[in-house]
ROLO-903021 format. One line per 5 residues: their letters; for each residue x, y, z of C-alpha. Coordinates in nm, 4 decimals. Layout:
N
a	X:Y:Z  ...
END
This chain:
217
mfwpl	0.0140:-0.0029:0.0143  0.2970:0.2291:0.1041  0.4147:0.2338:-0.2328  0.1354:0.3371:-0.4321  0.0665:0.6209:-0.1973
atial	0.4436:0.7271:-0.2223  0.3868:0.7223:-0.6038  0.1065:0.8807:-0.6615  0.1749:1.1774:-0.3988  0.4902:1.2192:-0.5587
aifvg	0.2706:1.2522:-0.9744  0.1160:1.5410:-0.7877  0.4360:1.7510:-0.7499  0.6405:1.6047:-1.0033  0.3511:1.7020:-1.2570
cfias	0.4178:2.0350:-1.1625  0.7046:2.0200:-1.2344  0.7030:1.8820:-1.5508  0.4513:2.1943:-1.6506  0.7003:2.4851:-1.5496
aslqm	1.0244:2.2631:-1.6151  0.7852:2.2419:-2.0200  0.7647:2.6460:-1.9842  1.0637:2.7258:-1.8478  1.3434:2.5125:-1.9955
pkcep	1.2646:2.6414:-2.3904  1.2863:3.0224:-2.3045  1.7574:2.9367:-2.2674  1.6719:2.7329:-2.6742  1.6540:2.9468:-2.9612
vaqvk	1.4552:2.6105:-3.1223  1.1449:2.7043:-3.0129  0.8335:2.6933:-3.2484  0.5514:2.7212:-3.0648  0.3781:2.9562:-2.8688
msplg	0.2998:2.7051:-2.5632  -0.0812:2.7290:-2.3412  -0.0226:2.9304:-2.0224  0.0469:2.7333:-1.6471  -0.2766:2.7731:-1.5681
frlpi	-0.3689:2.5578:-1.8550  -0.1407:2.3338:-1.8543  -0.0863:2.2693:-1.5382  -0.4053:2.0901:-1.3897  -0.3663:1.8322:-1.7702
ivasa	0.0189:1.7877:-1.7346  -0.0049:1.6796:-1.2701  -0.3085:1.4202:-1.4628  -0.1142:1.2932:-1.7174  0.1697:1.2213:-1.3914
iaiam	-0.0838:1.0652:-1.1999  -0.2379:0.8129:-1.4236  0.1700:0.7609:-1.5114  0.1846:0.6470:-1.1792  -0.0869:0.4313:-1.1638
wamev	0.0206:0.2752:-1.4948  0.3328:0.1934:-1.3624  0.2060:0.0436:-1.0446  -0.0206:-0.1452:-1.2105  0.1447:-0.3423:-1.5115
vpgpl	0.5153:-0.3155:-1.1924  0.4196:-0.3051:-0.8091  0.6919:-0.2769:-0.5942  1.0035:-0.0456:-0.6015  1.0470:-0.1693:-0.9512
gmlta	0.6906:0.0415:-1.0454  0.8637:0.3516:-0.8815  1.1292:0.3568:-1.1742  0.9104:0.3201:-1.3738  0.6837:0.5947:-1.3097
llgww	1.0001:0.7889:-1.3167  0.9922:0.6849:-1.6412  0.8067:0.7547:-1.7770  0.7396:1.1356:-1.6409  1.0636:1.1904:-1.7483
lllia	0.9271:1.0766:-2.0986  0.6374:1.3384:-2.0709  0.8501:1.5718:-2.0266  1.0458:1.5100:-2.3575  0.7076:1.4611:-2.5254
ildae	0.5976:1.7753:-2.4658  0.9101:1.9344:-2.4890  0.9747:1.7155:-2.8977  0.6133:1.8122:-2.9587  0.5447:2.1643:-2.8281
hfwlp	0.8981:2.2965:-2.9303  1.1060:2.0153:-3.1642  1.3858:1.9725:-2.9401  1.4990:1.7084:-2.7467  1.7631:1.8242:-2.5141
drlti	2.0232:1.5898:-2.4661  1.9958:1.7149:-2.0165  1.7580:1.5240:-2.0796  1.7927:1.2220:-2.3237  2.1479:1.0927:-2.2425
plglf	2.1381:1.1233:-1.8011  1.8002:0.9155:-1.9207  2.0173:0.6504:-2.1203  2.2574:0.6709:-1.8476  2.0261:0.6279:-1.6460
gliva	1.8698:0.3208:-1.7838  2.2012:0.1378:-1.7757  2.2183:0.1645:-1.4239  1.8801:0.0644:-1.3629  1.9323:-0.2640:-1.6494
ffhda	2.2718:-0.3336:-1.4602  2.1107:-0.3966:-1.0779  1.7333:-0.5213:-1.2296  1.8973:-0.7192:-1.5426  2.2367:-0.7454:-1.4348
vnwrd	2.2737:-1.0932:-1.6897  2.1132:-0.9443:-2.0372  2.2932:-0.6389:-1.9081  2.4680:-0.6193:-2.2458  2.2028:-0.6474:-2.4046
haiga	2.0968:-0.2655:-2.2912  2.4259:-0.1220:-2.3417  2.3632:-0.2903:-2.7108  2.0124:-0.1584:-2.7713  2.1322:0.1792:-2.7004
lagfl	2.4313:0.1808:-2.9095  2.2444:0.0167:-3.1751  1.9597:0.2925:-3.1188  2.1923:0.5690:-3.1914  2.3244:0.4199:-3.4713
alaai	1.9777:0.3163:-3.6092  1.8550:0.6586:-3.6625  2.1793:0.8825:-3.6242  2.2111:0.6462:-4.0288  1.9046:0.7640:-4.1684
afvyq	2.0066:1.1340:-4.0594  2.2778:1.0933:-4.2458  2.1632:0.8914:-4.5437  1.7923:1.1636:-4.5601  2.0214:1.4218:-4.5678
rlrgr	2.3275:1.2784:-4.7602  2.0521:1.2277:-5.1060  1.7828:1.5255:-4.9783  2.0012:1.7882:-4.9183  1.8272:1.8895:-4.6067
eglgg	1.8000:1.7436:-4.2764  1.5249:1.5455:-4.1867  1.5487:1.3924:-3.8617  1.7274:1.6085:-3.5351  1.9678:1.4879:-3.3879
gdprl	1.8145:1.4479:-2.9966  1.6501:1.1782:-3.1694  1.8790:0.9209:-3.1977  1.9979:0.9986:-2.8678  1.6488:0.9559:-2.7529
laagg	1.6446:0.5220:-2.9647  1.9291:0.5605:-2.8099  1.7913:0.6214:-2.4225  1.5592:0.3642:-2.5288  1.7671:0.0706:-2.5539
awigw	1.9563:0.1509:-2.2141  1.6344:0.0557:-2.1087  1.4265:-0.2428:-2.2899  1.7617:-0.3718:-2.4606  1.8127:-0.4219:-2.8530
mglps	1.5454:-0.6922:-2.8797  1.2700:-0.4333:-2.7892  1.3947:-0.1371:-3.0849  1.1771:-0.2991:-3.2951  0.8478:-0.2323:-3.1484
vlvwa	0.9482:0.0627:-3.0453  0.9291:0.1910:-3.3894  0.6292:-0.0342:-3.4457  0.4672:0.1933:-3.2109  0.6389:0.5428:-3.2325
sgaal	0.5117:0.4701:-3.6639  0.1597:0.3243:-3.5376  0.0805:0.6783:-3.3636  0.2513:0.8979:-3.5807  -0.0410:0.7336:-3.8419
tvvvi	-0.2390:0.7302:-3.6773  -0.3019:1.1678:-3.5573  -0.2413:1.2150:-3.9748  -0.5334:0.9753:-4.0026  -0.7121:1.1806:-3.7489
navrg	-0.6079:1.5325:-3.8957  -0.7148:1.3556:-4.2565  -1.0749:1.3357:-4.1344  -1.0521:1.6524:-3.9389  -0.9783:1.8360:-4.3087
kqmal	-0.6222:1.8990:-4.1470  -0.4191:1.7599:-4.4230  0.0011:1.7337:-4.4634  0.2711:1.8865:-4.6520  0.5046:1.6705:-4.7227
aqrip	0.7579:1.9277:-4.6451  0.5846:1.9255:-4.2422  0.7416:1.8597:-3.9341  0.6601:1.5098:-3.7280  0.7648:1.5398:-3.3745
lgtyl	0.9421:1.2114:-3.3533  1.0961:1.2242:-2.9946  0.7383:1.2096:-2.8494  0.6841:0.8697:-3.1343  0.9654:0.7208:-3.0299
algiw	0.8842:0.8628:-2.6093  0.5721:0.6902:-2.6041  0.6728:0.3376:-2.8360  0.9789:0.3708:-2.5670  0.7263:0.3560:-2.2172
ltwly	0.5276:0.0137:-2.4161  0.7908:-0.1719:-2.4350  0.8932:-0.1507:-2.1310  0.5945:-0.1762:-1.9747  0.4938:-0.4968:-2.1948
gplds	0.8197:-0.5987:-2.3907  0.8543:-0.7023:-2.7140  0.5792:-0.6855:-2.9828  0.6128:-1.0823:-3.0621  0.6104:-1.1176:-2.6355
il	0.2584:-0.9878:-2.6374  0.0991:-1.1196:-2.9330
END
């Protein structure tokens, strides 16, 4: 009983922090693209999201590991918000997330720790290679520099075997948003930017909770 109550109580504090941080952090960067809603509007939504993440984490992963799962979810929530609103994945969030994932893997899954280290390397190289090839072929940047680092962080948490599932979840979520916008009459231009990091964050979260898709199906 202690862990669920402690996690939910912490979620309220964390939600307030995320709402404030998502407003303050971009002021240090020149890349802010979208005018943000005021704190009073976004605060209840983000706090509710943080609480939902905590309850979800404790339901799927009970006990002390559930607290770490909630922490991962909150971390990914902040990353997802920043990328959705500013197309910005700051190194100060993605790199520590990956290092923390390797530490968690070392203590929680030491036998397979090498798989997590390989996952971090493979996640970075996969998207970095795609970005390099795209830039050479099209002459312009196709992926932001933070996307490979975020997938590397995800690989550190879930191991290399979970990386395809992250990409499937991310692609499915992005396609769903495109279809919904099309139904609502919002057509997407070919050059329109997509916050890939937001969808990768969702994919990492779901893969951490439920494992690779082949283990679910």
